[in-house]
ZADO-1210 file (C-alpha; in nm, 4 decimals, padded with zeros to 6 digits):
<atoms>
<atom x="-00.5906" y="00.6012" z="01.0736" code="UNK" pos="1"/>
<atom x="-00.7242" y="00.6261" z="00.7559" code="UNK" pos="2"/>
<atom x="-00.6561" y="00.3205" z="00.4914" code="UNK" pos="3"/>
<atom x="-00.7263" y="00.4101" z="00.1332" code="UNK" pos="4"/>
<atom x="-00.6122" y="00.2514" z="-00.2012" code="UNK" pos="5"/>
<atom x="-00.6184" y="00.3537" z="-00.5616" code="UNK" pos="6"/>
<atom x="-00.8743" y="00.2258" z="-00.8024" code="UNK" pos="7"/>
<atom x="-00.5666" y="00.0649" z="-00.9774" code="UNK" pos="8"/>
<atom x="-00.4734" y="-00.1057" z="-00.6860" code="UNK" pos="9"/>
<atom x="-00.8061" y="-00.2058" z="-00.6395" code="UNK" pos="10"/>
<atom x="-00.8366" y="-00.4124" z="-00.9376" code="UNK" pos="11"/>
<atom x="-00.4716" y="-00.5552" z="-00.9495" code="UNK" pos="12"/>
<atom x="-00.5505" y="-00.6520" z="-00.5858" code="UNK" pos="13"/>
<atom x="-00.8563" y="-00.8383" z="-00.6318" code="UNK" pos="14"/>
<atom x="-00.7069" y="-01.0156" z="-00.9823" code="UNK" pos="15"/>
<atom x="-00.4374" y="-01.1218" z="-00.7532" code="UNK" pos="16"/>
<atom x="-00.6966" y="-01.2609" z="-00.4666" code="UNK" pos="17"/>
<atom x="-00.5611" y="-00.9696" z="-00.2194" code="UNK" pos="18"/>
<atom x="-00.8169" y="-00.8957" z="00.0065" code="UNK" pos="19"/>
<atom x="-00.8902" y="-00.6044" z="00.2068" code="UNK" pos="20"/>
<atom x="-00.8212" y="-00.7775" z="00.5483" code="UNK" pos="21"/>
<atom x="-00.4898" y="-00.8574" z="00.4150" code="UNK" pos="22"/>
<atom x="-00.3859" y="-00.4954" z="00.3313" code="UNK" pos="23"/>
<atom x="-00.5198" y="-00.3736" z="00.6841" code="UNK" pos="24"/>
<atom x="-00.2660" y="-00.6249" z="00.8214" code="UNK" pos="25"/>
<atom x="-00.0274" y="-00.4777" z="00.6548" code="UNK" pos="26"/>
<atom x="-00.1177" y="-00.1399" z="00.8386" code="UNK" pos="27"/>
<atom x="-00.1280" y="-00.3058" z="01.1708" code="UNK" pos="28"/>
<atom x="00.2362" y="-00.4232" z="01.1113" code="UNK" pos="29"/>
<atom x="00.3569" y="-00.0861" z="00.9690" code="UNK" pos="30"/>
<atom x="00.2031" y="00.0796" z="01.2458" code="UNK" pos="31"/>
<atom x="00.3550" y="-00.1648" z="01.4863" code="UNK" pos="32"/>
<atom x="00.7291" y="-00.0759" z="01.3423" code="UNK" pos="33"/>
<atom x="00.7348" y="-00.3742" z="01.1447" code="UNK" pos="34"/>
<atom x="00.8548" y="-00.2101" z="00.8183" code="UNK" pos="35"/>
<atom x="00.9640" y="-00.4139" z="00.5220" code="UNK" pos="36"/>
<atom x="01.1807" y="-00.1367" z="00.3361" code="UNK" pos="37"/>
<atom x="01.1542" y="00.2390" z="00.3542" code="UNK" pos="38"/>
<atom x="01.2258" y="00.3846" z="00.0125" code="UNK" pos="39"/>
<atom x="01.1459" y="00.7104" z="00.0640" code="UNK" pos="40"/>
<atom x="01.0146" y="01.0232" z="00.3600" code="UNK" pos="41"/>
<atom x="00.6748" y="00.9014" z="00.3019" code="UNK" pos="42"/>
<atom x="00.7334" y="00.5629" z="00.1196" code="UNK" pos="43"/>
<atom x="00.7403" y="00.1786" z="00.1810" code="UNK" pos="44"/>
<atom x="00.7448" y="-00.1521" z="00.0883" code="UNK" pos="45"/>
<atom x="00.5502" y="-00.3917" z="00.2780" code="UNK" pos="46"/>
<atom x="00.5111" y="-00.7620" z="00.1763" code="UNK" pos="47"/>
<atom x="00.1773" y="-00.9459" z="00.2081" code="UNK" pos="48"/>
<atom x="00.0925" y="-01.3054" z="00.2442" code="UNK" pos="49"/>
<atom x="-00.0251" y="-01.4851" z="-00.0562" code="UNK" pos="50"/>
<atom x="-00.2988" y="-01.7188" z="00.0202" code="UNK" pos="51"/>
<atom x="-00.1513" y="-02.0223" z="00.1753" code="UNK" pos="52"/>
<atom x="00.1856" y="-01.9197" z="00.1580" code="UNK" pos="53"/>
<atom x="00.4412" y="-01.7062" z="00.3331" code="UNK" pos="54"/>
<atom x="00.5248" y="-01.3567" z="00.2533" code="UNK" pos="55"/>
<atom x="00.8795" y="-01.4337" z="00.0963" code="UNK" pos="56"/>
<atom x="00.6362" y="-01.6267" z="-00.2136" code="UNK" pos="57"/>
<atom x="00.4067" y="-01.3587" z="-00.1463" code="UNK" pos="58"/>
<atom x="00.2791" y="-01.0036" z="-00.3010" code="UNK" pos="59"/>
<atom x="00.5190" y="-00.6133" z="-00.2675" code="UNK" pos="60"/>
<atom x="00.2621" y="-00.3387" z="-00.1876" code="UNK" pos="61"/>
<atom x="00.3769" y="00.0056" z="-00.2216" code="UNK" pos="62"/>
<atom x="00.2298" y="00.2572" z="-00.0287" code="UNK" pos="63"/>
<atom x="00.2246" y="00.6149" z="00.0769" code="UNK" pos="64"/>
<atom x="00.2382" y="00.6130" z="00.4390" code="UNK" pos="65"/>
<atom x="00.2188" y="00.9128" z="00.7497" code="UNK" pos="66"/>
<atom x="00.1931" y="00.7874" z="01.0785" code="UNK" pos="67"/>
<atom x="-00.0793" y="00.7803" z="01.2785" code="UNK" pos="68"/>
<atom x="-00.2711" y="00.9203" z="00.9784" code="UNK" pos="69"/>
<atom x="-00.2848" y="00.7372" z="00.6821" code="UNK" pos="70"/>
<atom x="-00.1873" y="00.4271" z="00.4803" code="UNK" pos="71"/>
<atom x="-00.2867" y="00.4861" z="00.0821" code="UNK" pos="72"/>
<atom x="-00.2141" y="00.1586" z="-00.1340" code="UNK" pos="73"/>
<atom x="-00.0798" y="00.2644" z="-00.4526" code="UNK" pos="74"/>
<atom x="00.1128" y="-00.0419" z="-00.6612" code="UNK" pos="75"/>
<atom x="00.1142" y="-00.4296" z="-00.5680" code="UNK" pos="76"/>
<atom x="00.3239" y="-00.6852" z="-00.7616" code="UNK" pos="77"/>
<atom x="00.3731" y="-01.0588" z="-00.7228" code="UNK" pos="78"/>
<atom x="00.7245" y="-01.1028" z="-00.6307" code="UNK" pos="79"/>
<atom x="00.7823" y="-01.4098" z="-00.9301" code="UNK" pos="80"/>
<atom x="00.6615" y="-01.0961" z="-01.1504" code="UNK" pos="81"/>
<atom x="00.9280" y="-00.8648" z="-01.0371" code="UNK" pos="82"/>
<atom x="01.1940" y="-00.8679" z="-00.7884" code="UNK" pos="83"/>
<atom x="01.2381" y="-00.4743" z="-00.6982" code="UNK" pos="84"/>
<atom x="01.0855" y="-00.1404" z="-00.8328" code="UNK" pos="85"/>
<atom x="01.3358" y="-00.0162" z="-01.1157" code="UNK" pos="86"/>
<atom x="01.4673" y="00.2927" z="-01.0743" code="UNK" pos="87"/>
<atom x="01.2349" y="00.5392" z="-01.2610" code="UNK" pos="88"/>
<atom x="00.9468" y="00.3695" z="-01.1373" code="UNK" pos="89"/>
<atom x="01.1169" y="00.4473" z="-00.7736" code="UNK" pos="90"/>
<atom x="01.1408" y="00.7974" z="-00.8703" code="UNK" pos="91"/>
<atom x="00.7881" y="00.8492" z="-00.9639" code="UNK" pos="92"/>
<atom x="00.6382" y="00.6595" z="-00.6528" code="UNK" pos="93"/>
<atom x="00.8685" y="00.8820" z="-00.4303" code="UNK" pos="94"/>
<atom x="00.7632" y="01.2280" z="-00.6177" code="UNK" pos="95"/>
<atom x="00.3494" y="01.0935" z="-00.5878" code="UNK" pos="96"/>
<atom x="00.4292" y="01.0044" z="-00.2489" code="UNK" pos="97"/>
<atom x="00.4909" y="01.3649" z="-00.1549" code="UNK" pos="98"/>
<atom x="00.1626" y="01.4864" z="-00.3283" code="UNK" pos="99"/>
<atom x="-00.0577" y="01.2266" z="-00.1680" code="UNK" pos="100"/>
<atom x="00.0551" y="01.2213" z="00.1835" code="UNK" pos="101"/>
<atom x="-00.0254" y="01.5966" z="00.1963" code="UNK" pos="102"/>
<atom x="-00.3533" y="01.5215" z="-00.0410" code="UNK" pos="103"/>
<atom x="-00.6627" y="01.5504" z="00.1706" code="UNK" pos="104"/>
<atom x="-00.8177" y="01.1970" z="00.2273" code="UNK" pos="105"/>
<atom x="-01.1630" y="01.3603" z="00.1019" code="UNK" pos="106"/>
<atom x="-00.9707" y="01.4628" z="-00.2264" code="UNK" pos="107"/>
<atom x="-00.8597" y="01.1406" z="-00.2958" code="UNK" pos="108"/>
<atom x="-01.1702" y="00.9940" z="-00.2233" code="UNK" pos="109"/>
<atom x="-01.3432" y="01.2416" z="-00.4430" code="UNK" pos="110"/>
<atom x="-01.1002" y="01.1455" z="-00.7084" code="UNK" pos="111"/>
<atom x="-01.2268" y="00.8028" z="-00.6820" code="UNK" pos="112"/>
<atom x="-00.9726" y="00.6045" z="-00.4249" code="UNK" pos="113"/>
<atom x="-01.1327" y="00.4017" z="-00.2274" code="UNK" pos="114"/>
<atom x="-01.1451" y="00.3777" z="00.1825" code="UNK" pos="115"/>
<atom x="-01.1302" y="00.0645" z="00.3536" code="UNK" pos="116"/>
<atom x="-01.3511" y="00.0556" z="00.6456" code="UNK" pos="117"/>
<atom x="-01.3525" y="-00.1606" z="00.8592" code="UNK" pos="118"/>
<atom x="-01.0757" y="-00.3570" z="01.0769" code="UNK" pos="119"/>
<atom x="-01.0209" y="-00.0741" z="01.3615" code="UNK" pos="120"/>
<atom x="-01.0229" y="00.1893" z="01.0996" code="UNK" pos="121"/>
<atom x="-01.2603" y="00.4282" z="01.0060" code="UNK" pos="122"/>
</atoms>
């Protein structure tokens, strides 16, 4: 399982105080079947706890997930900023998920995606 985040995701997560350990915990939950919302064939929304609080008041992450192969973090937002993705936004993410699910990871890394390489993952 390879875990990768887009540069935009990394910048936003850093501003929100969200670290890689929290992302890896989210991936572990997903791999164990604890998925918060399936948004499409490869697209899921997973809650991530805000430091010092629970998941319900925390962050929502949009992840491209291929079981046992990859988790690609593409978007994150605080729940208090917006409750859900809009219809147009969701459609765009679904289209993107189809492409990213089949793109070679090494190609993504060359395009400046960032691999998370600890916590039992490569």
